[in-house]
C-alpha positions as CSV (number, residue, x, y, z in Angstrom):
1,M,-74.9,29.9,-10.3
2,S,-73.3,26.6,-11.4
3,L,-74.8,24.4,-14.1
4,I,-75.5,21.8,-11.5
5,G,-77.1,24.3,-9.2
6,M,-79.7,25.1,-11.9
7,E,-81.2,21.6,-12.0
8,R,-79.8,19.6,-9.1
9,G,-82.3,17.2,-7.7
10,D,-84.8,17.7,-10.6
11,L,-85.0,13.9,-11.1
12,A,-88.4,14.0,-12.8
13,S,-87.2,16.2,-15.6
14,L,-84.2,13.9,-16.2
15,V,-86.4,10.8,-16.4
16,D,-88.7,12.6,-18.8
17,R,-85.7,13.2,-21.1
18,G,-85.0,9.5,-21.2
19,V,-82.0,9.2,-19.0
20,A,-81.7,5.7,-17.8
21,Q,-81.7,5.2,-14.0
22,R,-79.3,2.8,-12.4
23,R,-78.8,1.9,-8.7
24,L,-75.2,2.5,-7.7
25,A,-73.4,2.2,-4.4
26,I,-70.6,4.6,-3.3
27,L,-68.5,3.3,-0.5
28,G,-67.1,6.2,1.5
29,A,-69.0,9.3,2.6
30,G,-66.1,11.7,2.8
31,S,-65.8,14.8,0.6
32,W,-64.8,12.7,-2.5
33,G,-67.5,10.0,-2.1
34,T,-70.1,12.7,-1.6
35,A,-69.0,14.7,-4.6
36,L,-69.2,11.5,-6.8
37,A,-72.7,10.9,-5.3
38,L,-73.8,14.4,-6.3
39,I,-72.5,13.9,-9.9
40,L,-74.3,10.6,-10.3
41,A,-77.5,11.8,-8.7
42,D,-77.6,14.7,-11.1
43,N,-77.6,12.1,-13.9
44,A,-80.8,10.6,-12.4
45,H,-79.2,7.5,-11.0
46,R,-80.3,6.2,-7.6
47,V,-77.2,6.4,-5.4
48,C,-76.7,4.7,-2.1
49,L,-73.9,6.4,-0.2
50,W,-72.4,4.2,2.4
51,A,-70.8,5.6,5.6
52,R,-68.8,3.3,7.8
53,N,-69.7,5.3,10.9
54,P,-73.4,4.9,11.8
55,E,-73.5,8.3,13.5
56,H,-72.2,10.0,10.4
57,A,-74.8,8.2,8.3
58,E,-77.5,9.3,10.7
59,A,-76.3,12.9,10.4
60,L,-76.3,12.8,6.6
61,R,-79.9,11.4,6.6
62,R,-81.1,14.0,9.1
63,E,-79.4,17.1,7.7
64,R,-79.4,16.0,4.0
65,E,-75.9,17.6,3.7
66,N,-72.4,16.4,4.5
67,R,-71.6,19.2,6.9
68,R,-68.5,17.4,8.2
69,Y,-66.7,16.9,4.9
70,L,-68.5,18.8,2.1
71,P,-70.7,21.5,3.6
72,G,-73.0,23.7,1.6
73,F,-74.3,21.1,-0.9
74,P,-77.7,19.6,-0.2
75,L,-78.1,15.9,-1.0
76,P,-81.0,15.3,-3.4
77,L,-83.6,12.7,-2.6
78,N,-82.2,10.1,-5.0
79,I,-79.2,9.8,-2.8
80,E,-79.9,7.2,-0.1
81,I,-77.7,7.0,3.0
82,T,-76.8,3.9,4.9
83,S,-74.1,2.4,7.2
84,C,-75.2,-1.1,6.2
85,L,-73.2,-2.7,3.4
86,E,-75.9,-5.3,2.6
87,E,-78.4,-2.5,2.1
88,A,-75.9,-0.5,0.0
89,L,-75.2,-3.4,-2.3
90,T,-78.7,-4.8,-2.8
91,E,-79.5,-4.9,-6.5
92,T,-76.7,-2.5,-7.2
93,E,-75.4,-2.2,-10.8
94,G,-72.0,-0.8,-9.8
95,V,-69.9,-0.3,-6.7
96,I,-67.6,2.7,-6.4
97,F,-64.8,2.7,-3.8
98,A,-64.1,6.1,-2.3
99,V,-62.7,5.1,1.0
100,P,-59.1,5.8,2.0
101,S,-56.4,3.4,0.6
102,D,-55.8,1.8,4.0
103,A,-59.5,0.7,4.2
104,V,-59.9,-0.6,0.6
105,R,-58.8,-4.2,1.5
106,S,-61.0,-4.6,4.6
107,V,-64.1,-3.1,2.8
108,A,-63.5,-5.3,-0.2
109,E,-63.4,-8.4,2.0
110,S,-66.7,-7.3,3.6
111,I,-68.5,-6.8,0.3
112,R,-67.1,-10.0,-1.4
113,P,-70.1,-12.2,-0.4
114,L,-72.6,-9.4,-1.1
115,L,-71.4,-8.2,-4.5
116,P,-74.0,-8.9,-7.3
117,P,-72.3,-11.0,-10.0
118,S,-72.9,-8.5,-12.8
119,A,-72.0,-5.3,-10.9
120,F,-69.0,-3.3,-12.0
121,V,-66.4,-2.2,-9.4
122,L,-64.8,1.2,-9.8
123,S,-61.9,2.3,-7.7
124,A,-61.8,6.1,-7.2
125,T,-59.3,5.8,-4.4
126,K,-55.9,7.5,-5.2
127,G,-53.3,5.8,-3.1
128,L,-51.0,2.8,-2.6
129,E,-51.3,0.1,0.0
130,E,-48.7,0.2,2.7
131,G,-46.9,-3.1,3.2
132,T,-47.6,-4.6,-0.2
133,G,-47.1,-1.5,-2.4
134,F,-50.2,-2.5,-4.3
135,R,-52.3,-0.2,-6.4
136,M,-56.0,-0.3,-5.5
137,S,-56.9,-2.4,-8.5
138,Q,-54.3,-5.0,-7.4
139,V,-55.8,-5.0,-3.9
140,L,-59.3,-5.5,-5.3
141,M,-58.3,-8.3,-7.7
142,E,-56.5,-10.1,-4.9
143,V,-59.5,-9.9,-2.6
144,I,-62.2,-10.4,-5.3
145,P,-60.4,-12.2,-8.2
146,Q,-63.6,-12.8,-10.2
147,V,-64.1,-9.0,-10.6
148,E,-61.2,-8.4,-13.1
149,K,-63.4,-8.2,-16.2
150,R,-65.7,-5.7,-14.4
151,L,-63.0,-3.7,-12.7
152,A,-62.0,-0.1,-13.5
153,V,-60.2,2.8,-11.9
154,L,-61.0,6.6,-12.0
155,S,-58.4,9.4,-11.7
156,G,-58.0,12.9,-12.9
157,P,-57.9,16.6,-11.7
158,N,-61.0,16.2,-9.6
159,L,-61.2,18.4,-6.5
160,A,-64.3,17.4,-4.6
161,V,-65.5,21.0,-3.8
162,E,-65.2,22.1,-7.4
163,M,-67.1,19.1,-8.6
164,A,-69.9,19.7,-6.1
165,R,-70.0,23.4,-7.2
166,G,-70.6,22.3,-10.8
167,V,-67.2,23.5,-12.2
168,P,-66.5,21.8,-15.6
169,T,-64.3,18.8,-14.8
170,A,-62.7,16.0,-16.8
171,T,-61.5,12.6,-15.7
172,V,-60.3,9.2,-16.9
173,V,-61.7,5.8,-16.4
174,A,-59.2,3.0,-17.2
175,A,-60.1,-0.7,-17.3
176,F,-58.5,-4.0,-18.5
177,Y,-61.5,-4.5,-20.8
178,E,-62.6,-1.8,-23.1
179,E,-66.3,-2.5,-22.8
180,T,-66.1,-2.0,-19.0
181,A,-64.4,1.4,-19.4
182,R,-67.0,2.4,-22.0
183,H,-69.9,1.2,-19.8
184,I,-68.7,3.3,-16.8
185,Q,-68.1,6.2,-19.1
186,Q,-71.8,6.1,-20.1
187,V,-72.9,5.8,-16.4
188,F,-71.1,9.1,-15.7
189,A,-72.1,10.8,-19.0
190,Q,-74.3,13.7,-18.0
191,Q,-77.0,14.8,-20.4
192,A,-79.0,17.5,-18.6
193,V,-76.1,19.0,-16.6
194,P,-72.9,18.4,-18.5
195,T,-70.1,19.4,-16.1
196,F,-68.3,16.1,-15.7
197,R,-66.6,14.7,-18.8
198,V,-65.1,11.1,-18.7
199,Y,-62.4,9.8,-21.0
200,T,-61.4,6.1,-21.3
201,S,-58.1,4.4,-21.2
202,A,-56.6,0.9,-21.2
203,D,-53.6,1.9,-19.1
204,V,-54.8,0.9,-15.6
205,V,-51.3,1.1,-14.1
206,G,-50.5,4.5,-15.5
207,V,-53.8,6.1,-14.5
208,E,-53.6,4.7,-11.0
209,L,-49.9,5.7,-10.4
210,G,-50.5,9.2,-11.8
211,G,-53.3,9.7,-9.3
212,A,-51.3,8.3,-6.4
213,V,-47.8,9.8,-6.9
214,K,-49.1,13.3,-7.5
215,N,-50.3,13.4,-3.9
216,A,-46.7,13.0,-2.6
217,I,-45.4,15.6,-5.1
218,A,-48.1,18.1,-3.9
219,I,-46.7,17.8,-0.4
220,G,-43.3,19.0,-1.8
221,I,-45.0,21.9,-3.6
222,G,-46.7,23.0,-0.4
223,V,-43.3,23.0,1.4
224,C,-41.7,25.1,-1.4
225,D,-44.6,27.6,-1.2
226,A,-44.4,27.9,2.6
227,L,-40.7,28.6,2.3
228,G,-41.4,31.3,-0.2
229,Y,-39.3,29.7,-2.9
230,G,-41.5,30.9,-5.8
231,D,-42.5,29.6,-9.2
232,N,-39.0,28.4,-10.2
233,A,-38.8,25.9,-7.4
234,R,-42.5,24.9,-7.9
235,A,-42.0,24.2,-11.6
236,A,-38.8,22.3,-11.0
237,F,-40.4,20.1,-8.2
238,M,-43.4,19.4,-10.4
239,T,-41.4,18.5,-13.5
240,R,-38.8,16.3,-11.8
241,G,-41.6,14.7,-9.7
242,L,-43.5,13.9,-12.9
243,M,-40.3,12.3,-14.3
244,E,-40.0,10.1,-11.2
245,T,-43.7,9.0,-11.7
246,I,-43.0,8.1,-15.4
247,R,-39.9,6.0,-14.4
248,L,-41.8,4.1,-11.8
249,G,-44.8,3.7,-14.1
250,R,-42.7,2.3,-17.0
251,A,-41.0,-0.1,-14.6
252,Q,-44.5,-1.4,-13.8
253,G,-45.7,-1.6,-17.4
254,A,-47.4,1.8,-17.7
255,K,-47.3,3.8,-20.9
256,A,-45.2,7.0,-20.6
257,E,-47.8,9.0,-22.6
258,T,-50.5,8.3,-20.0
259,F,-48.7,10.7,-17.6
260,S,-49.0,13.5,-20.1
261,G,-52.8,13.3,-19.8
262,L,-55.5,14.1,-17.2
263,S,-54.5,11.4,-14.7
264,G,-50.9,12.5,-14.8
265,V,-49.9,16.1,-15.4
266,G,-53.5,17.2,-15.3
267,D,-54.1,15.8,-11.8
268,L,-50.6,17.1,-10.7
269,I,-51.4,20.6,-11.8
270,A,-54.7,20.7,-9.9
271,T,-53.4,19.2,-6.7
272,A,-50.2,21.1,-6.6
273,H,-51.7,24.5,-7.3
274,S,-54.8,24.3,-5.1
275,R,-55.2,25.3,-1.5
276,L,-58.2,22.9,-1.5
277,S,-55.7,20.0,-1.8
278,R,-55.1,18.3,1.6
279,N,-51.7,17.1,0.4
280,Y,-50.6,20.6,-0.5
281,R,-51.8,21.8,2.9
282,V,-49.7,19.1,4.6
283,G,-46.6,20.3,2.9
284,Y,-47.5,24.0,3.5
285,G,-48.0,23.3,7.2
286,I,-44.7,21.4,7.5
287,G,-42.9,24.2,5.6
288,Q,-44.2,26.6,8.3
289,G,-42.5,24.5,10.9
290,K,-45.4,22.4,12.2
291,A,-45.1,18.7,13.1
292,L,-46.8,16.2,10.7
293,E,-49.2,15.0,13.4
294,E,-50.3,18.6,14.1
295,V,-50.9,19.3,10.4
296,L,-52.9,16.1,10.0
297,R,-55.0,16.9,13.0
298,E,-55.8,20.4,11.7
299,I,-56.9,19.0,8.3
300,G,-59.0,16.4,9.9
301,Q,-59.2,14.2,6.8
302,V,-56.9,11.6,5.2
303,A,-54.0,13.0,3.1
304,E,-53.1,10.1,0.9
305,G,-49.7,11.6,0.0
306,V,-48.3,10.8,3.5
307,P,-48.6,7.0,3.4
308,T,-47.9,7.1,-0.4
309,T,-44.5,8.6,0.2
310,R,-43.5,5.7,2.4
311,V,-44.7,3.2,-0.2
312,L,-42.9,5.0,-3.0
313,C,-39.5,4.5,-1.4
314,D,-40.2,0.8,-1.1
315,L,-41.3,0.6,-4.7
316,A,-38.2,2.5,-5.9
317,R,-36.0,-0.1,-4.2
318,R,-38.0,-3.0,-5.5
319,Y,-38.0,-1.9,-9.1
320,G,-34.5,-0.3,-9.1
321,V,-35.8,3.1,-10.0
322,E,-34.2,6.3,-8.8
323,M,-36.7,8.6,-7.1
324,P,-34.7,11.3,-5.2
325,L,-37.7,13.6,-4.6
326,S,-39.7,10.8,-3.1
327,Q,-36.8,9.9,-0.9
328,A,-36.3,13.5,0.2
329,L,-40.0,13.7,1.1
330,H,-39.6,10.5,3.1
331,R,-36.8,12.1,5.1
332,L,-38.9,15.2,5.7
333,L,-42.0,13.3,6.8
334,F,-40.6,10.4,8.7
335,E,-36.9,10.9,9.5
336,G,-36.7,14.3,11.1
337,F,-35.0,16.3,8.4
338,S,-35.9,20.0,8.0
339,P,-37.4,21.4,4.8
340,E,-34.3,23.5,4.3
341,E,-32.1,20.4,4.6
342,I,-33.9,18.4,2.0
343,I,-34.0,21.2,-0.5
344,R,-30.3,21.8,-0.1
345,N,-29.5,18.1,-0.4
346,L,-31.5,17.9,-3.6
347,M,-29.7,20.9,-5.1
348,L,-26.3,19.3,-4.3
349,R,-27.0,16.0,-6.0
350,P,-24.5,14.9,-8.7
351,L,-25.0,16.9,-11.9
352,K,-26.8,15.1,-14.7
353,S,-28.1,15.6,-18.2
354,E,-31.8,16.0,-19.0
355,G,-31.7,13.9,-22.1
356,A,-34.7,11.9,-23.2
357,S,-33.2,8.6,-22.0
358,C,-31.9,10.1,-18.8
359,G,-35.3,11.7,-18.0
360,L,-37.0,8.3,-18.1
361,E,-34.4,6.1,-16.4
362,T,-31.7,7.4,-14.0
363,C,-31.9,11.2,-13.8
């Protein structure tokens, strides 16, 4: 039995232990938003889980379980369900974005007139906006400029199913203002059921990019596994993919050491090694010879690595950063190249040195 399973929903005992209750809104009722709702509900907070689709919201209320996206985990009574943004944001102390990256802008525009002036905003969405190349914090600050001091991002090796099961998990909250990061850290700090540990960071750019780019790398790992290439190819793809992430991050002002932490290599390991990862499953399906559209249809949920790959190639050109793995994935996903072709082309690239300066700039 998981640690969470021992006491989930026992709100009264948590209140007796002095755990402060807050009203929090989670925007997005997929697997990720639901897992975050369960974590916060276990810490005695009153959580309002917003689903864009009214039918989905009604099913959640009726069944008290997210049977579509995260089946098998009952929703405790301190999780409210709504499809009304005004209801979700009424008197909320914090708003957590868990919608797909292509919905963040429109949802932010909708909540702008409803957002309480003191509420923090936390982006838990791991992706990049197509067209602008913006990270989610950039999207939110453009739409709601006044939120900068209360804005943070969350990223780390956080598979939704494992979080819901109560598997010990660690993550990172990064903010431009230290007090905001520490405040959100306390919101998530679990006292009765300590299975979700939160670290803080001041490197918003690095934390966001680590969480976004690893999704694209995981697609490549899935391809390698489907082709039966083994651990050598897996290790090479992960390592060189991480170096691409660092190069792009440094070009945008991130700290290289951030990518050695939970939101960088940690998230990459979890996503690239787990069959629970949607992005890994995309790559695995393509490696089996399936079309991208077929694979996405089978998964039935958003795989952020697909649009992220398109954005990465644009960012590489914009910042003058060499990202051969991202370009190879772009050819695979959008240009009709076969998995065997892209692997061969990568192996035949001009020979280089893996020196320290080379690894961070032009390797």
